[in-house]
N, C-alpha and C positions, 0 to 999 in steps of 0.2 A: 666423243671428246671431251674433256674436263676443260672448264675455262682456266685462262692463264692468270697468274696474280704477279704485280711487281710490288717490291717493298722498296723504301727508301735507301737501302742500303745493299742493294741485290743488282744482278745482272737485269741490263734494261733501264734501268731508272734515268739515266740521262738522255735518251733518245727512244721515241715510241717506235715498237716494231711494226714493220708493214704490216698493212691489212688491219690494224686495230682501228675502229672507229666509233666505239662506245664502252666506257667503262663505268666501274661504279666504285664509291670510295666507301671507305671504313664505317661511314653512318648512314650508308646507302642511298646518296645521292649519285644521279647518273651525269655524266660527262660526255659531251659529245666533239668530236673533231670538226675543225670548223677551219679550214686552210691549213696553217702550221700550228694553230693553237687550240687550246680546249676551253669549253663554256657548258657552265650548267644553269646558267640564266637565259643566253642570248645575248647579252650586252657587255658581260666582263669575262674577259679572254686571259688565260693563262698558258705559259709553255709547260709541255710534258714533265721535264724535270721539277718544275714548281709543283705541279699536281701530284706526282709522286711524293715528293718530298712534304709538303704541307698537308696533303690528304690521304696517303697513302696507308696500308697498302691498298692498291686499289685490283679491281678484278675485272677482266673482260667480259662483257655482255653479250651472247649469242644471241641472234635473231631468232625468233620463235619458228 
């Protein structure tokens, strides 16, 4: 299965699909879901729609 990608102007850009827990942004940073929000530092949290809009496209990271 190939990794899914979300773009700011595409479907799925407003709400994170079920089961998505880790994504990688366009510069290679990993973002993890903690509760309803996403973080790459552990201290600063943003919503999915902001993540996709400001850091997209984002690609799902599949566990090894």
